[in-house]
N, C-alpha and C positions, 0 to 999 in steps of 0.2 A: 666228348664232342658229338653233337647231334648231326645227323645227315639224312638225306633222302626225304621221303614223304613224311616220316615221323617228325623230323626236324622242322619241316615247313609248318606242319600242324601245330607243333609246340610254339613256334615263333608267332604264329597267328593268334594262338590262345593268349600268349603273354602280351601281344600288342593290343588285343581286344580288351584284356583286363586293364592295361595301362590307360586306354582311352576311357573305359568305364570309370576307373578311379578318378581320373582327371575331371571328368564330367561331374562326378559325385562331389568332389571337393571344390570345384570351380565356384568362385564367388564368395566362398566362406572367408578367405583371407582378407577380403576388402571390408568385411563387416567388423568394424572396430567397436565391439560391444562386449560387455562382461556382466558380472553379477555383483561386483564390489567396486568401491572407489569412484573415480571420475568416469569410468565406463559402465557404472552400475545402472540399474533400471530407472532410478530417479533422474538420470541424465539422458536417457534414450531419446526423449522428445526434443532435445536440443538439435539433434541431427535428423530425426525422423518425426515430423509433425504429427503423423497419424498416431503415434504412441500416446498423445494427449487426447485421443478421441473419446467419444461418449459411450461407445459400445466395445470396450476392450475386454480382453481375457488375460488371466483367469479370474474366476469369481467364486464366491461362497454360495453354495446351493442350500438355501434354507428350506427344509422339508415342509414347513408349515406354510410356505408361500408358493409352492409349485402348483401348477394346474395340471390335473390328471387328464390324459387323453388316451384314446385307443387308436393307434396308428396301424396302417397296413404293415405286413411283415417287411423288414429291411432285407432285401435280396442280396445275398453274398455269393458272387460268382468266382470260382477258382480258389476259394479259401481252403478247400480240402485237398487241393492238388499239391504234390511234392514239387517244390520249385527248385530247379537247378540254377547255379550261377548267382546265388545271393552274395552281395558284396557288403562287408562290414567296414565302416570308416569312422575314424575319429576326426571330426572337423574342428577341434579345438574348443567347441562349446558343448557337444554331446556326442553320442555314438549313433550312427545312422545305419540302417540296413536298406538296401535298394535291390530291385530285381533287374537283372541283366540277361538278355537273350532268352527271355521267356515271356509268354503272354501274361500281362499283369492282371491281378485280381481286380474285380469291379464291384461296386455297390449301387443300388438304386432303391426307389420307393422309401418306405418309412417316412421320415420327415423331409425327404429329398424330392426334388422335381428334376427328372433327367438322370442320366447315368454318369457315375463318377469312377475314374480310373486311378488305381494305386500309383502313388508317386514315391513314397518312402515311409519308413517308420523310424522313430527315435524315442529317446527316454529322457526323463527329468528326475532328479533325485536330490536328497539332502545329505548333510554330513553325519546324520544318525538316523535311526529307524523311527523317530517320532515326527520327522518333517521330510519334505521332498516333493510331494505332489503339488501341482499347480492349482487346479480346482480343488475345492474342499466341500465336504458335505456336513452341514451343521457345524461348521468351523473345525471339523476334524481333518487333520492333515494325514496323509499316508506316506510311507517311506519312499515311494517311487511311483511314476506314472508313465504309461505307454501312450504315445500318439501315433496312430496310423493315418497318414495323410493321403487324401485323394483329391484330384482336380476334375472339374466338370469336363466331360469328353468333348462337348461342342466347342470349347474354348481352345482346344488343341494341345496345350501343355501347361505345366504349372505356372510359368511366367505369364502366359496369356490369361490364365484364370485369375491372376491378381488384379486384373482390371475390371472385374465384375463382382458385384455384391454377393452373388451365390457361387463364386468361383471354386471354393474349396470346401471339403467336408473332412472332419477329423473324428475318428473313432478313438475315444479315450478310455483307458482302463487303469484302475488303481491297483496297487500291490499291498499285500499284507505279509508279515513275517510268519513263517510256519516252521514246525520242527522238521518237516520232511522236504527233501529237495524236489524240484520240478524237473523231470528228465529232459524235456525239450529245451529248457534254459541252460542246461549243462553245455549244450552245443554252442550257444551264444556266449556264455561266460568264458568258455575255452578260447574262443576267437578274440575276446577282449585282451587276453594276455599278449597278443601279437599286434595290437593297435594302441598301446598305451600312450605313444607319442602323438602329438597333434599333426594333422595332415598325413596320417598313415592309414592304409587300408589293405584288406586282404579278402579273398573269397572264403565263404563259409565252407567248412570241411566236407559237408554233405548236404543233400537236399533237405528242405524243411517246408512244412505247410504253415500258413498263417494260423489256421485253426488250432494247431498244436500249441500255440502260444496263448490262447484265449481261455477265459473261464467257460463253464458249462452254460450258464444263463445268458443268452444273447437277446432276450426279449424285453427285459426291464432296463430302461435307460432314461436319462435326462437329456433334453435337447434345447438348445438356445442359439441365438445369433451372436457371434462374437468376432474375435480377431486372432491373428497370429500372436503367440506369446513371446516372440522375439522380433527385433527390428526386421522389416519396417512396420510391424504391428498392423498390417492391413486388415480392415474390418470386412472380411470376405468369407468368413468361416461359419459353417453350420456345425456346431459341436454336438457330438453324440457321446455322452458320458455314461458308461455302464455301471450299474449298481453293484453287481457282484465283483469283488476283487479277485485278482490272481494271487495265488499263495506261493511264495518262494522262501527258501531257507535264508537265514541271515547272511551267510557267506556268499550266496549267489547275488544278493543285492549289494553287498560290500565290494564285489568285483568291479562294479561300475565306478566306485570311488577311487579306484587305482588309476583311472584314465587321467591324462595330463593335458593341460592347455599350454600356451606360451608362457603362462605366469605360475605354473605349478599344478598340483593335483586339482581336478575338478571335483571338489568336495560337495558343491551344491550348484545347481543350475536351474532354479525355479524362480519365476517372476512373482513378485508380491501380488496380493489380491487387488482387483480393480472394482470400482463402483458398478453396481448392476444398472442403476439409472432407471429408465422407463421400460426395461426389457421384461418379458415374461419367460420363466423357465418352465418347460413342459415335462411331464413325467409319463412315459409310455407304460401302461399297465397291462393291456391285453392286445389281442390280435384281431379285433373286430371294430372297424371304423375307418374313417378317412379324414386325415388332417389336411385342410386346405391352407398351405403355408402362405399363400398370397393374401389371405384375409384373416389368418389366425383363428379360423373357425373349424370346429370338429363336426364333420358331416356324418350323420348316422347312416349305416349301411341299409340297403333296401332289404326289409325282412320279408321272406316269402309268405304267401297266404297259407294259413294253417289248413292242413289237409283234414278232410272229414273222416278219413280212414284211420284206424288205430295205428300208431307208430309201431315199428318193429319191436322196440324194447318193451312197450306196453303189452303187445301180443305175447311176447315171451313170458313176461311176468304173470299174465293172466293164465297162460297154459300151465305154468308151474303151480299156481294156486289150485287149479282144477285137479291136477294129478295128485297133489297133496291131500285134498279133501276126499278124493276117491279112495286113496290108500287108507285114510282114517276110517271111512265107512266100511271098507272090507274088514279091517281089523276089529271093529265093533261087532260086525256080524259073526265073525269067527269066534269071538269070545263068548257070544250067546250060545252058539252051537256046542262049544266045548263044555260049558256049564250046564 
């Protein structure tokens, strides 16, 4: 029996968690879609017209067709912070992780115009390690894919962002199977054991930073304009697909396949590929340049006037050469004196 101040604090924490979980799961029950049969992707457009749109996701990224660009650095604010109060939820279609009672991470620059605020992250996977990702590279499918969803700050919230063509940004990461376990994902897969049933949720056992879940290379990525990969398939997403995959052990990936929907195990939850149409897929190669998203033009950075003075590195090299020549001359003189 809890009493006093501790009891009040405990009750408030449980109430807060209940509200957070309810908000996280709200709306998902009404979404009558799946990945097979009469609720499968081929029927989504019957209820959601946008799913038949011309700029849908996912797509296949053909490396021979991408346009190389040099974008400014994508700024990631709060990615290295240990976040308390992360909630893990099974909504019957995937597992989601959302931030509660903590300042959400943000991203800006790169291919984006304006600041975007973290909404949630979720996963897509297949029934074996050869399929599962939504986007593909050169028709190669990966066993799983991570989507970190952000909404544009000026639109207020994710719902408001759906009304604007630049409303959402999604950072996408592929997974590959490795012999070694990824320590940060042990925390996530441990939580999955407690949310196997649909419409279940629980807080993560301890704090976690987003950066701990990501690969080392966050500079090289593909970016294009697309849609949500689930109904209502709104074409409001700037996709940022990272080239370097995240490596997990087979059993870590397999943990996701133990989750259940109202119809059984969620063995696969990825949408089939959609036509690229008239879209251009850009590939960010380096950190010098500015991509004007409004005109799809890469603007060259202003190059400073070359200085007439010798650069520091050249001066240093010149000094080393002079010292070396001097030492050689001394050695030659000494050899003559000795002989």
